[in-house]
mmJSON file of the N, C-alpha and C atoms, coordinates in Angstrom:
{"data_MODEL":{"atom_site":{
"group_PDB":["ATOM","ATOM","ATOM","ATOM","ATOM","ATOM","ATOM","ATOM","ATOM","ATOM","ATOM","ATOM","ATOM","ATOM","ATOM","ATOM","ATOM","ATOM","ATOM","ATOM","ATOM","ATOM","ATOM","ATOM","ATOM","ATOM","ATOM","ATOM","ATOM","ATOM","ATOM","ATOM","ATOM","ATOM","ATOM","ATOM","ATOM","ATOM","ATOM","ATOM","ATOM","ATOM","ATOM","ATOM","ATOM","ATOM","ATOM","ATOM","ATOM","ATOM","ATOM","ATOM","ATOM","ATOM","ATOM","ATOM","ATOM","ATOM","ATOM","ATOM","ATOM","ATOM","ATOM","ATOM","ATOM","ATOM","ATOM","ATOM","ATOM","ATOM","ATOM","ATOM","ATOM","ATOM","ATOM","ATOM","ATOM","ATOM","ATOM","ATOM","ATOM","ATOM","ATOM","ATOM","ATOM","ATOM","ATOM","ATOM","ATOM","ATOM","ATOM","ATOM","ATOM","ATOM","ATOM","ATOM","ATOM","ATOM","ATOM","ATOM","ATOM","ATOM","ATOM","ATOM","ATOM","ATOM","ATOM","ATOM","ATOM","ATOM","ATOM","ATOM","ATOM","ATOM","ATOM","ATOM","ATOM","ATOM","ATOM","ATOM","ATOM","ATOM","ATOM","ATOM","ATOM","ATOM","ATOM","ATOM","ATOM","ATOM","ATOM","ATOM","ATOM","ATOM","ATOM","ATOM","ATOM","ATOM","ATOM","ATOM","ATOM","ATOM","ATOM","ATOM","ATOM","ATOM","ATOM","ATOM","ATOM","ATOM","ATOM","ATOM","ATOM","ATOM","ATOM","ATOM","ATOM","ATOM","ATOM","ATOM","ATOM","ATOM","ATOM","ATOM","ATOM","ATOM","ATOM","ATOM","ATOM","ATOM","ATOM","ATOM","ATOM","ATOM","ATOM","ATOM","ATOM","ATOM","ATOM","ATOM","ATOM","ATOM","ATOM","ATOM","ATOM","ATOM","ATOM","ATOM","ATOM","ATOM","ATOM","ATOM","ATOM","ATOM","ATOM","ATOM","ATOM","ATOM","ATOM","ATOM","ATOM","ATOM","ATOM","ATOM","ATOM","ATOM","ATOM","ATOM","ATOM","ATOM","ATOM","ATOM","ATOM","ATOM","ATOM","ATOM","ATOM","ATOM","ATOM","ATOM","ATOM","ATOM","ATOM","ATOM","ATOM","ATOM","ATOM","ATOM","ATOM","ATOM","ATOM","ATOM","ATOM","ATOM","ATOM","ATOM","ATOM"],
"id":[1,2,3,4,5,6,7,8,9,10,11,12,13,14,15,16,17,18,19,20,21,22,23,24,25,26,27,28,29,30,31,32,33,34,35,36,37,38,39,40,41,42,43,44,45,46,47,48,49,50,51,52,53,54,55,56,57,58,59,60,61,62,63,64,65,66,67,68,69,70,71,72,73,74,75,76,77,78,79,80,81,82,83,84,85,86,87,88,89,90,91,92,93,94,95,96,97,98,99,100,101,102,103,104,105,106,107,108,109,110,111,112,113,114,115,116,117,118,119,120,121,122,123,124,125,126,127,128,129,130,131,132,133,134,135,136,137,138,139,140,141,142,143,144,145,146,147,148,149,150,151,152,153,154,155,156,157,158,159,160,161,162,163,164,165,166,167,168,169,170,171,172,173,174,175,176,177,178,179,180,181,182,183,184,185,186,187,188,189,190,191,192,193,194,195,196,197,198,199,200,201,202,203,204,205,206,207,208,209,210,211,212,213,214,215,216,217,218,219,220,221,222,223,224,225,226,227,228,229,230,231,232,233,234,235,236,237],
"type_symbol":["N","C","C","N","C","C","N","C","C","N","C","C","N","C","C","N","C","C","N","C","C","N","C","C","N","C","C","N","C","C","N","C","C","N","C","C","N","C","C","N","C","C","N","C","C","N","C","C","N","C","C","N","C","C","N","C","C","N","C","C","N","C","C","N","C","C","N","C","C","N","C","C","N","C","C","N","C","C","N","C","C","N","C","C","N","C","C","N","C","C","N","C","C","N","C","C","N","C","C","N","C","C","N","C","C","N","C","C","N","C","C","N","C","C","N","C","C","N","C","C","N","C","C","N","C","C","N","C","C","N","C","C","N","C","C","N","C","C","N","C","C","N","C","C","N","C","C","N","C","C","N","C","C","N","C","C","N","C","C","N","C","C","N","C","C","N","C","C","N","C","C","N","C","C","N","C","C","N","C","C","N","C","C","N","C","C","N","C","C","N","C","C","N","C","C","N","C","C","N","C","C","N","C","C","N","C","C","N","C","C","N","C","C","N","C","C","N","C","C","N","C","C","N","C","C","N","C","C","N","C","C","N","C","C","N","C","C"],
"label_atom_id":["N","CA","C","N","CA","C","N","CA","C","N","CA","C","N","CA","C","N","CA","C","N","CA","C","N","CA","C","N","CA","C","N","CA","C","N","CA","C","N","CA","C","N","CA","C","N","CA","C","N","CA","C","N","CA","C","N","CA","C","N","CA","C","N","CA","C","N","CA","C","N","CA","C","N","CA","C","N","CA","C","N","CA","C","N","CA","C","N","CA","C","N","CA","C","N","CA","C","N","CA","C","N","CA","C","N","CA","C","N","CA","C","N","CA","C","N","CA","C","N","CA","C","N","CA","C","N","CA","C","N","CA","C","N","CA","C","N","CA","C","N","CA","C","N","CA","C","N","CA","C","N","CA","C","N","CA","C","N","CA","C","N","CA","C","N","CA","C","N","CA","C","N","CA","C","N","CA","C","N","CA","C","N","CA","C","N","CA","C","N","CA","C","N","CA","C","N","CA","C","N","CA","C","N","CA","C","N","CA","C","N","CA","C","N","CA","C","N","CA","C","N","CA","C","N","CA","C","N","CA","C","N","CA","C","N","CA","C","N","CA","C","N","CA","C","N","CA","C","N","CA","C","N","CA","C","N","CA","C","N","CA","C","N","CA","C","N","CA","C","N","CA","C","N","CA","C"],
"label_alt_id":[null,null,null,null,null,null,null,null,null,null,null,null,null,null,null,null,null,null,null,null,null,null,null,null,null,null,null,null,null,null,null,null,null,null,null,null,null,null,null,null,null,null,null,null,null,null,null,null,null,null,null,null,null,null,null,null,null,null,null,null,null,null,null,null,null,null,null,null,null,null,null,null,null,null,null,null,null,null,null,null,null,null,null,null,null,null,null,null,null,null,null,null,null,null,null,null,null,null,null,null,null,null,null,null,null,null,null,null,null,null,null,null,null,null,null,null,null,null,null,null,null,null,null,null,null,null,null,null,null,null,null,null,null,null,null,null,null,null,null,null,null,null,null,null,null,null,null,null,null,null,null,null,null,null,null,null,null,null,null,null,null,null,null,null,null,null,null,null,null,null,null,null,null,null,null,null,null,null,null,null,null,null,null,null,null,null,null,null,null,null,null,null,null,null,null,null,null,null,null,null,null,null,null,null,null,null,null,null,null,null,null,null,null,null,null,null,null,null,null,null,null,null,null,null,null,null,null,null,null,null,null,null,null,null,null,null,null],
"label_comp_id":["MET","MET","MET","PHE","PHE","PHE","LYS","LYS","LYS","VAL","VAL","VAL","TYR","TYR","TYR","VAL","VAL","VAL","ASN","ASN","ASN","GLY","GLY","GLY","PRO","PRO","PRO","ALA","ALA","ALA","HIS","HIS","HIS","PHE","PHE","PHE","PHE","PHE","PHE","PHE","PHE","PHE","TYR","TYR","TYR","THR","THR","THR","VAL","VAL","VAL","LYS","LYS","LYS","MET","MET","MET","THR","THR","THR","ALA","ALA","ALA","ASP","ASP","ASP","TYR","TYR","TYR","SER","SER","SER","ASN","ASN","ASN","PHE","PHE","PHE","PRO","PRO","PRO","ILE","ILE","ILE","GLN","GLN","GLN","VAL","VAL","VAL","VAL","VAL","VAL","ILE","ILE","ILE","VAL","VAL","VAL","ASP","ASP","ASP","GLU","GLU","GLU","ALA","ALA","ALA","MET","MET","MET","ALA","ALA","ALA","ALA","ALA","ALA","ASP","ASP","ASP","LYS","LYS","LYS","ASP","ASP","ASP","PHE","PHE","PHE","ILE","ILE","ILE","ALA","ALA","ALA","LYS","LYS","LYS","LYS","LYS","LYS","ALA","ALA","ALA","HIS","HIS","HIS","GLY","GLY","GLY","LYS","LYS","LYS","PHE","PHE","PHE","PRO","PRO","PRO","PHE","PHE","PHE","MET","MET","MET","GLU","GLU","GLU","THR","THR","THR","PRO","PRO","PRO","ASP","ASP","ASP","GLY","GLY","GLY","THR","THR","THR","ILE","ILE","ILE","ILE","ILE","ILE","ARG","ARG","ARG","GLU","GLU","GLU","SER","SER","SER","THR","THR","THR","ALA","ALA","ALA","ILE","ILE","ILE","ALA","ALA","ALA","GLY","GLY","GLY","PHE","PHE","PHE","ILE","ILE","ILE","ALA","ALA","ALA","ARG","ARG","ARG","THR","THR","THR","ALA","ALA","ALA","GLY","GLY","GLY","ASN","ASN","ASN"],
"label_asym_id":["A","A","A","A","A","A","A","A","A","A","A","A","A","A","A","A","A","A","A","A","A","A","A","A","A","A","A","A","A","A","A","A","A","A","A","A","A","A","A","A","A","A","A","A","A","A","A","A","A","A","A","A","A","A","A","A","A","A","A","A","A","A","A","A","A","A","A","A","A","A","A","A","A","A","A","A","A","A","A","A","A","A","A","A","A","A","A","A","A","A","A","A","A","A","A","A","A","A","A","A","A","A","A","A","A","A","A","A","A","A","A","A","A","A","A","A","A","A","A","A","A","A","A","A","A","A","A","A","A","A","A","A","A","A","A","A","A","A","A","A","A","A","A","A","A","A","A","A","A","A","A","A","A","A","A","A","A","A","A","A","A","A","A","A","A","A","A","A","A","A","A","A","A","A","A","A","A","A","A","A","A","A","A","A","A","A","A","A","A","A","A","A","A","A","A","A","A","A","A","A","A","A","A","A","A","A","A","A","A","A","A","A","A","A","A","A","A","A","A","A","A","A","A","A","A","A","A","A","A","A","A","A","A","A","A","A","A"],
"label_entity_id":["1","1","1","1","1","1","1","1","1","1","1","1","1","1","1","1","1","1","1","1","1","1","1","1","1","1","1","1","1","1","1","1","1","1","1","1","1","1","1","1","1","1","1","1","1","1","1","1","1","1","1","1","1","1","1","1","1","1","1","1","1","1","1","1","1","1","1","1","1","1","1","1","1","1","1","1","1","1","1","1","1","1","1","1","1","1","1","1","1","1","1","1","1","1","1","1","1","1","1","1","1","1","1","1","1","1","1","1","1","1","1","1","1","1","1","1","1","1","1","1","1","1","1","1","1","1","1","1","1","1","1","1","1","1","1","1","1","1","1","1","1","1","1","1","1","1","1","1","1","1","1","1","1","1","1","1","1","1","1","1","1","1","1","1","1","1","1","1","1","1","1","1","1","1","1","1","1","1","1","1","1","1","1","1","1","1","1","1","1","1","1","1","1","1","1","1","1","1","1","1","1","1","1","1","1","1","1","1","1","1","1","1","1","1","1","1","1","1","1","1","1","1","1","1","1","1","1","1","1","1","1","1","1","1","1","1","1"],
"label_seq_id":[1,1,1,2,2,2,3,3,3,4,4,4,5,5,5,6,6,6,7,7,7,8,8,8,9,9,9,10,10,10,11,11,11,12,12,12,13,13,13,14,14,14,15,15,15,16,16,16,17,17,17,18,18,18,19,19,19,20,20,20,21,21,21,22,22,22,23,23,23,24,24,24,25,25,25,26,26,26,27,27,27,28,28,28,29,29,29,30,30,30,31,31,31,32,32,32,33,33,33,34,34,34,35,35,35,36,36,36,37,37,37,38,38,38,39,39,39,40,40,40,41,41,41,42,42,42,43,43,43,44,44,44,45,45,45,46,46,46,47,47,47,48,48,48,49,49,49,50,50,50,51,51,51,52,52,52,53,53,53,54,54,54,55,55,55,56,56,56,57,57,57,58,58,58,59,59,59,60,60,60,61,61,61,62,62,62,63,63,63,64,64,64,65,65,65,66,66,66,67,67,67,68,68,68,69,69,69,70,70,70,71,71,71,72,72,72,73,73,73,74,74,74,75,75,75,76,76,76,77,77,77,78,78,78,79,79,79],
"pdbx_PDB_ins_code":[null,null,null,null,null,null,null,null,null,null,null,null,null,null,null,null,null,null,null,null,null,null,null,null,null,null,null,null,null,null,null,null,null,null,null,null,null,null,null,null,null,null,null,null,null,null,null,null,null,null,null,null,null,null,null,null,null,null,null,null,null,null,null,null,null,null,null,null,null,null,null,null,null,null,null,null,null,null,null,null,null,null,null,null,null,null,null,null,null,null,null,null,null,null,null,null,null,null,null,null,null,null,null,null,null,null,null,null,null,null,null,null,null,null,null,null,null,null,null,null,null,null,null,null,null,null,null,null,null,null,null,null,null,null,null,null,null,null,null,null,null,null,null,null,null,null,null,null,null,null,null,null,null,null,null,null,null,null,null,null,null,null,null,null,null,null,null,null,null,null,null,null,null,null,null,null,null,null,null,null,null,null,null,null,null,null,null,null,null,null,null,null,null,null,null,null,null,null,null,null,null,null,null,null,null,null,null,null,null,null,null,null,null,null,null,null,null,null,null,null,null,null,null,null,null,null,null,null,null,null,null,null,null,null,null,null,null],
"Cartn_x":[0.168,-0.64,0.252,-0.269,0.43,0.154,1.213,1.071,1.483,0.629,0.937,1.088,2.255,2.567,2.331,1.57,1.301,1.432,1.633,1.709,0.369,-0.656,-2.017,-2.954,-4.215,-5.144,-5.472,-5.181,-5.468,-4.221,-3.199,-1.962,-2.267,-1.922,-2.275,-1.843,-0.628,-0.128,-0.672,-1.333,-1.96,-3.216,-3.871,-5.118,-4.947,-3.873,-3.63,-3.554,-2.836,-2.678,-4.019,-4.725,-6.007,-7.054,-7.162,-8.15,-7.827,-6.553,-6.166,-6.486,-6.176,-6.472,-7.97,-8.748,-10.2,-10.78,-10.361,-10.865,-10.502,-9.301,-8.819,-9.259,-9.971,-10.387,-9.17,-8.127,-6.845,-6.709,-6.56,-6.501,-5.165,-5.253,-4.065,-4.368,-3.331,-3.445,-2.794,-3.564,-3.047,-2.486,-1.216,-0.556,-0.274,-0.942,-0.704,0.432,1.512,2.737,2.629,2.803,2.804,4.25,4.42,5.769,6.621,6.022,6.783,7.293,6.439,6.856,7.922,7.743,8.691,10.072,10.155,11.437,12.118,11.41,11.959,13.039,14.187,15.314,14.997,14.21,13.84,12.947,12.043,11.179,11.988,12.922,13.768,14.539,15.029,15.741,14.817,13.57,12.583,12.211,12.067,11.603,12.67,13.896,15.068,15.033,14.242,14.307,13.5,12.671,11.971,10.652,10.078,8.828,7.729,6.501,5.327,4.57,3.776,3.588,4.656,4.765,5.542,4.85,5.09,4.417,5.424,5.052,5.853,5.053,5.651,4.985,5.2,4.436,4.603,6.017,6.747,8.116,9.151,8.692,9.597,10.096,9.691,10.096,9.422,10.19,9.669,9.502,8.305,8.028,7.729,8.46,8.307,7.673,7.143,6.495,5.08,4.129,2.72,2.37,2.947,2.612,3.207,4.373,4.962,4.131,3.639,2.795,1.492,0.867,-0.386,-0.192,0.904,1.195,1.389,2.086,2.29,0.954,0.103,-1.214,-2.028,-2.071,-2.85,-2.333,-1.016,-0.448,-0.713,-0.524,-0.708,-2.172,-3.084,-4.512,-5.013,-4.165,-4.553,-5.348,-5.224,-5.977,-5.069],
"Cartn_y":[-0.206,0.54,1.522,2.686,3.708,3.452,3.244,2.923,4.117,4.484,5.552,4.91,5.072,4.492,5.524,5.128,5.989,5.159,5.833,5.103,5.058,5.599,5.536,6.317,5.917,6.601,8.025,8.388,9.733,10.617,10.217,11.007,12.353,13.437,14.786,15.062,14.729,15.052,14.121,13.05,12.147,12.771,13.676,14.269,14.969,15.711,16.4,15.402,14.326,13.295,12.632,12.236,11.528,12.402,13.649,14.543,14.806,14.967,15.185,13.961,12.779,11.542,11.367,11.62,11.493,12.499,13.743,14.802,14.535,14.007,13.747,12.391,11.623,10.276,9.438,9.538,8.881,7.697,6.484,5.308,5.195,5.097,4.846,3.68,2.971,1.922,2.456,2.548,3.05,1.866,1.973,0.924,1.482,0.915,1.328,0.469,1.119,0.43,-0.011,-1.306,-1.837,-2.032,-2.49,-2.637,-3.636,-4.735,-5.747,-5.189,-4.461,-3.869,-2.805,-2.0,-0.931,-1.469,-2.697,-3.299,-4.016,-4.199,-4.898,-4.053,-4.66,-3.893,-3.308,-4.004,-3.451,-2.222,-2.277,-1.13,0.037,-0.239,0.823,1.532,0.782,1.384,2.26,1.843,2.595,3.892,3.805,4.937,6.022,5.65,6.533,7.626,8.659,9.803,9.637,8.619,8.325,9.032,9.668,10.401,9.831,10.061,9.664,10.906,10.865,9.777,9.812,8.713,8.691,7.766,7.975,7.211,6.464,5.243,4.431,4.266,4.649,4.508,3.091,2.685,1.332,1.026,2.055,1.804,1.838,1.995,1.959,3.304,4.38,5.715,6.052,6.643,7.048,8.562,9.009,10.444,10.728,11.68,12.036,13.409,13.693,14.951,15.01,15.331,15.285,16.227,17.425,18.357,17.901,17.287,16.752,15.588,14.746,13.621,14.145,15.113,15.689,16.343,17.058,17.673,16.63,15.564,14.467,13.868,13.607,13.02,13.943,15.22,16.181,16.259,16.321,16.393,15.11,13.961,12.685,12.461,12.929,12.782,13.811,14.789,15.809,16.957,17.171,18.24,19.395],
"Cartn_z":[-8.392,-7.457,-6.694,-6.48,-5.705,-4.23,-3.451,-2.031,-1.188,-0.261,0.685,2.06,2.647,3.952,5.047,6.062,7.214,8.483,9.602,10.865,11.573,10.97,11.502,10.597,10.517,9.607,10.032,11.276,11.753,11.762,11.04,10.979,10.322,10.981,10.528,9.092,8.721,7.39,6.305,6.699,5.736,5.128,5.865,5.379,4.039,3.843,2.575,1.431,1.64,0.615,0.327,1.37,1.214,0.536,0.943,0.327,-1.143,-1.472,-2.858,-3.705,-3.189,-3.928,-4.116,-3.072,-3.17,-4.163,-4.066,-4.941,-6.403,-6.627,-7.988,-8.52,-7.686,-8.069,-8.473,-7.66,-7.907,-6.96,-7.494,-6.62,-5.875,-4.564,-3.744,-2.815,-2.459,-1.449,-0.187,0.878,2.149,2.927,3.292,4.061,5.45,6.443,7.825,8.365,8.708,9.115,10.572,10.778,12.137,12.604,13.819,14.388,13.62,13.175,12.431,11.11,10.407,9.135,9.367,10.415,10.718,11.051,11.548,11.919,10.75,9.638,8.482,7.803,7.493,6.937,5.556,4.745,3.437,3.592,4.567,4.829,5.371,6.249,6.809,5.705,4.731,3.603,2.77,2.636,1.873,2.584,3.891,4.682,4.825,4.894,4.935,5.996,5.835,6.745,8.023,8.106,9.342,9.559,8.535,8.713,7.826,8.251,7.483,7.072,6.037,5.088,4.004,3.287,2.053,1.076,-0.209,-1.238,-2.093,-2.473,-3.388,-4.673,-5.792,-7.089,-7.613,-8.623,-9.168,-9.662,-10.103,-10.578,-9.446,-8.196,-7.045,-6.564,-7.215,-6.79,-5.47,-4.553,-3.258,-3.257,-2.881,-2.774,-1.31,-0.751,0.662,0.782,1.94,2.285,1.694,2.533,2.151,1.009,0.989,-0.092,-1.421,-1.398,-2.627,-3.156,-2.25,-2.651,-3.246,-2.582,-3.069,-4.436,-4.613,-5.916,-6.993,-6.678,-7.642,-8.046,-7.063,-7.341,-8.249,-7.929,-8.718,-10.152,-10.315,-11.669,-12.446,-11.804,-12.464,-12.842,-12.004,-12.269,-13.28,-13.61,-14.586,-13.989,-12.696,-12.036,-11.668],
"occupancy":[1.0,1.0,1.0,1.0,1.0,1.0,1.0,1.0,1.0,1.0,1.0,1.0,1.0,1.0,1.0,1.0,1.0,1.0,1.0,1.0,1.0,1.0,1.0,1.0,1.0,1.0,1.0,1.0,1.0,1.0,1.0,1.0,1.0,1.0,1.0,1.0,1.0,1.0,1.0,1.0,1.0,1.0,1.0,1.0,1.0,1.0,1.0,1.0,1.0,1.0,1.0,1.0,1.0,1.0,1.0,1.0,1.0,1.0,1.0,1.0,1.0,1.0,1.0,1.0,1.0,1.0,1.0,1.0,1.0,1.0,1.0,1.0,1.0,1.0,1.0,1.0,1.0,1.0,1.0,1.0,1.0,1.0,1.0,1.0,1.0,1.0,1.0,1.0,1.0,1.0,1.0,1.0,1.0,1.0,1.0,1.0,1.0,1.0,1.0,1.0,1.0,1.0,1.0,1.0,1.0,1.0,1.0,1.0,1.0,1.0,1.0,1.0,1.0,1.0,1.0,1.0,1.0,1.0,1.0,1.0,1.0,1.0,1.0,1.0,1.0,1.0,1.0,1.0,1.0,1.0,1.0,1.0,1.0,1.0,1.0,1.0,1.0,1.0,1.0,1.0,1.0,1.0,1.0,1.0,1.0,1.0,1.0,1.0,1.0,1.0,1.0,1.0,1.0,1.0,1.0,1.0,1.0,1.0,1.0,1.0,1.0,1.0,1.0,1.0,1.0,1.0,1.0,1.0,1.0,1.0,1.0,1.0,1.0,1.0,1.0,1.0,1.0,1.0,1.0,1.0,1.0,1.0,1.0,1.0,1.0,1.0,1.0,1.0,1.0,1.0,1.0,1.0,1.0,1.0,1.0,1.0,1.0,1.0,1.0,1.0,1.0,1.0,1.0,1.0,1.0,1.0,1.0,1.0,1.0,1.0,1.0,1.0,1.0,1.0,1.0,1.0,1.0,1.0,1.0,1.0,1.0,1.0,1.0,1.0,1.0,1.0,1.0,1.0,1.0,1.0,1.0,1.0,1.0,1.0,1.0,1.0,1.0],
"B_iso_or_equiv":[0.0,0.0,0.0,0.0,0.0,0.0,0.0,0.0,0.0,0.0,0.0,0.0,0.0,0.0,0.0,0.0,0.0,0.0,0.0,0.0,0.0,0.0,0.0,0.0,0.0,0.0,0.0,0.0,0.0,0.0,0.0,0.0,0.0,0.0,0.0,0.0,0.0,0.0,0.0,0.0,0.0,0.0,0.0,0.0,0.0,0.0,0.0,0.0,0.0,0.0,0.0,0.0,0.0,0.0,0.0,0.0,0.0,0.0,0.0,0.0,0.0,0.0,0.0,0.0,0.0,0.0,0.0,0.0,0.0,0.0,0.0,0.0,0.0,0.0,0.0,0.0,0.0,0.0,0.0,0.0,0.0,0.0,0.0,0.0,0.0,0.0,0.0,0.0,0.0,0.0,0.0,0.0,0.0,0.0,0.0,0.0,0.0,0.0,0.0,0.0,0.0,0.0,0.0,0.0,0.0,0.0,0.0,0.0,0.0,0.0,0.0,0.0,0.0,0.0,0.0,0.0,0.0,0.0,0.0,0.0,0.0,0.0,0.0,0.0,0.0,0.0,0.0,0.0,0.0,0.0,0.0,0.0,0.0,0.0,0.0,0.0,0.0,0.0,0.0,0.0,0.0,0.0,0.0,0.0,0.0,0.0,0.0,0.0,0.0,0.0,0.0,0.0,0.0,0.0,0.0,0.0,0.0,0.0,0.0,0.0,0.0,0.0,0.0,0.0,0.0,0.0,0.0,0.0,0.0,0.0,0.0,0.0,0.0,0.0,0.0,0.0,0.0,0.0,0.0,0.0,0.0,0.0,0.0,0.0,0.0,0.0,0.0,0.0,0.0,0.0,0.0,0.0,0.0,0.0,0.0,0.0,0.0,0.0,0.0,0.0,0.0,0.0,0.0,0.0,0.0,0.0,0.0,0.0,0.0,0.0,0.0,0.0,0.0,0.0,0.0,0.0,0.0,0.0,0.0,0.0,0.0,0.0,0.0,0.0,0.0,0.0,0.0,0.0,0.0,0.0,0.0,0.0,0.0,0.0,0.0,0.0,0.0],
"pdbx_formal_charge":[null,null,null,null,null,null,null,null,null,null,null,null,null,null,null,null,null,null,null,null,null,null,null,null,null,null,null,null,null,null,null,null,null,null,null,null,null,null,null,null,null,null,null,null,null,null,null,null,null,null,null,null,null,null,null,null,null,null,null,null,null,null,null,null,null,null,null,null,null,null,null,null,null,null,null,null,null,null,null,null,null,null,null,null,null,null,null,null,null,null,null,null,null,null,null,null,null,null,null,null,null,null,null,null,null,null,null,null,null,null,null,null,null,null,null,null,null,null,null,null,null,null,null,null,null,null,null,null,null,null,null,null,null,null,null,null,null,null,null,null,null,null,null,null,null,null,null,null,null,null,null,null,null,null,null,null,null,null,null,null,null,null,null,null,null,null,null,null,null,null,null,null,null,null,null,null,null,null,null,null,null,null,null,null,null,null,null,null,null,null,null,null,null,null,null,null,null,null,null,null,null,null,null,null,null,null,null,null,null,null,null,null,null,null,null,null,null,null,null,null,null,null,null,null,null,null,null,null,null,null,null,null,null,null,null,null,null],
"auth_seq_id":[1,1,1,2,2,2,3,3,3,4,4,4,5,5,5,6,6,6,7,7,7,8,8,8,9,9,9,10,10,10,11,11,11,12,12,12,13,13,13,14,14,14,15,15,15,16,16,16,17,17,17,18,18,18,19,19,19,20,20,20,21,21,21,22,22,22,23,23,23,24,24,24,25,25,25,26,26,26,27,27,27,28,28,28,29,29,29,30,30,30,31,31,31,32,32,32,33,33,33,34,34,34,35,35,35,36,36,36,37,37,37,38,38,38,39,39,39,40,40,40,41,41,41,42,42,42,43,43,43,44,44,44,45,45,45,46,46,46,47,47,47,48,48,48,49,49,49,50,50,50,51,51,51,52,52,52,53,53,53,54,54,54,55,55,55,56,56,56,57,57,57,58,58,58,59,59,59,60,60,60,61,61,61,62,62,62,63,63,63,64,64,64,65,65,65,66,66,66,67,67,67,68,68,68,69,69,69,70,70,70,71,71,71,72,72,72,73,73,73,74,74,74,75,75,75,76,76,76,77,77,77,78,78,78,79,79,79],
"auth_comp_id":["MET","MET","MET","PHE","PHE","PHE","LYS","LYS","LYS","VAL","VAL","VAL","TYR","TYR","TYR","VAL","VAL","VAL","ASN","ASN","ASN","GLY","GLY","GLY","PRO","PRO","PRO","ALA","ALA","ALA","HIS","HIS","HIS","PHE","PHE","PHE","PHE","PHE","PHE","PHE","PHE","PHE","TYR","TYR","TYR","THR","THR","THR","VAL","VAL","VAL","LYS","LYS","LYS","MET","MET","MET","THR","THR","THR","ALA","ALA","ALA","ASP","ASP","ASP","TYR","TYR","TYR","SER","SER","SER","ASN","ASN","ASN","PHE","PHE","PHE","PRO","PRO","PRO","ILE","ILE","ILE","GLN","GLN","GLN","VAL","VAL","VAL","VAL","VAL","VAL","ILE","ILE","ILE","VAL","VAL","VAL","ASP","ASP","ASP","GLU","GLU","GLU","ALA","ALA","ALA","MET","MET","MET","ALA","ALA","ALA","ALA","ALA","ALA","ASP","ASP","ASP","LYS","LYS","LYS","ASP","ASP","ASP","PHE","PHE","PHE","ILE","ILE","ILE","ALA","ALA","ALA","LYS","LYS","LYS","LYS","LYS","LYS","ALA","ALA","ALA","HIS","HIS","HIS","GLY","GLY","GLY","LYS","LYS","LYS","PHE","PHE","PHE","PRO","PRO","PRO","PHE","PHE","PHE","MET","MET","MET","GLU","GLU","GLU","THR","THR","THR","PRO","PRO","PRO","ASP","ASP","ASP","GLY","GLY","GLY","THR","THR","THR","ILE","ILE","ILE","ILE","ILE","ILE","ARG","ARG","ARG","GLU","GLU","GLU","SER","SER","SER","THR","THR","THR","ALA","ALA","ALA","ILE","ILE","ILE","ALA","ALA","ALA","GLY","GLY","GLY","PHE","PHE","PHE","ILE","ILE","ILE","ALA","ALA","ALA","ARG","ARG","ARG","THR","THR","THR","ALA","ALA","ALA","GLY","GLY","GLY","ASN","ASN","ASN"],
"auth_asym_id":["A","A","A","A","A","A","A","A","A","A","A","A","A","A","A","A","A","A","A","A","A","A","A","A","A","A","A","A","A","A","A","A","A","A","A","A","A","A","A","A","A","A","A","A","A","A","A","A","A","A","A","A","A","A","A","A","A","A","A","A","A","A","A","A","A","A","A","A","A","A","A","A","A","A","A","A","A","A","A","A","A","A","A","A","A","A","A","A","A","A","A","A","A","A","A","A","A","A","A","A","A","A","A","A","A","A","A","A","A","A","A","A","A","A","A","A","A","A","A","A","A","A","A","A","A","A","A","A","A","A","A","A","A","A","A","A","A","A","A","A","A","A","A","A","A","A","A","A","A","A","A","A","A","A","A","A","A","A","A","A","A","A","A","A","A","A","A","A","A","A","A","A","A","A","A","A","A","A","A","A","A","A","A","A","A","A","A","A","A","A","A","A","A","A","A","A","A","A","A","A","A","A","A","A","A","A","A","A","A","A","A","A","A","A","A","A","A","A","A","A","A","A","A","A","A","A","A","A","A","A","A","A","A","A","A","A","A"],
"auth_atom_id":["N","CA","C","N","CA","C","N","CA","C","N","CA","C","N","CA","C","N","CA","C","N","CA","C","N","CA","C","N","CA","C","N","CA","C","N","CA","C","N","CA","C","N","CA","C","N","CA","C","N","CA","C","N","CA","C","N","CA","C","N","CA","C","N","CA","C","N","CA","C","N","CA","C","N","CA","C","N","CA","C","N","CA","C","N","CA","C","N","CA","C","N","CA","C","N","CA","C","N","CA","C","N","CA","C","N","CA","C","N","CA","C","N","CA","C","N","CA","C","N","CA","C","N","CA","C","N","CA","C","N","CA","C","N","CA","C","N","CA","C","N","CA","C","N","CA","C","N","CA","C","N","CA","C","N","CA","C","N","CA","C","N","CA","C","N","CA","C","N","CA","C","N","CA","C","N","CA","C","N","CA","C","N","CA","C","N","CA","C","N","CA","C","N","CA","C","N","CA","C","N","CA","C","N","CA","C","N","CA","C","N","CA","C","N","CA","C","N","CA","C","N","CA","C","N","CA","C","N","CA","C","N","CA","C","N","CA","C","N","CA","C","N","CA","C","N","CA","C","N","CA","C","N","CA","C","N","CA","C","N","CA","C","N","CA","C","N","CA","C","N","CA","C","N","CA","C"],
"pdbx_PDB_model_num":[1,1,1,1,1,1,1,1,1,1,1,1,1,1,1,1,1,1,1,1,1,1,1,1,1,1,1,1,1,1,1,1,1,1,1,1,1,1,1,1,1,1,1,1,1,1,1,1,1,1,1,1,1,1,1,1,1,1,1,1,1,1,1,1,1,1,1,1,1,1,1,1,1,1,1,1,1,1,1,1,1,1,1,1,1,1,1,1,1,1,1,1,1,1,1,1,1,1,1,1,1,1,1,1,1,1,1,1,1,1,1,1,1,1,1,1,1,1,1,1,1,1,1,1,1,1,1,1,1,1,1,1,1,1,1,1,1,1,1,1,1,1,1,1,1,1,1,1,1,1,1,1,1,1,1,1,1,1,1,1,1,1,1,1,1,1,1,1,1,1,1,1,1,1,1,1,1,1,1,1,1,1,1,1,1,1,1,1,1,1,1,1,1,1,1,1,1,1,1,1,1,1,1,1,1,1,1,1,1,1,1,1,1,1,1,1,1,1,1,1,1,1,1,1,1,1,1,1,1,1,1,1,1,1,1,1,1]
}}}
């Protein structure tokens, strides 16, 4: 499953990702990061640059920046 991590469902840069996934009929799992998750050392290593949103692919690849995530979704969905 493709996981998109955000710090809240109303995060401004999440809209591009969400609309692209919805339009492309591309399944994503939205993970809203809470304080406990944000403090976890494995999550901190994943997050690296400290910004949201970012996406984790099933093979563990991390994609950062909302436009890069949206482009990946569109290409992968064939749109």
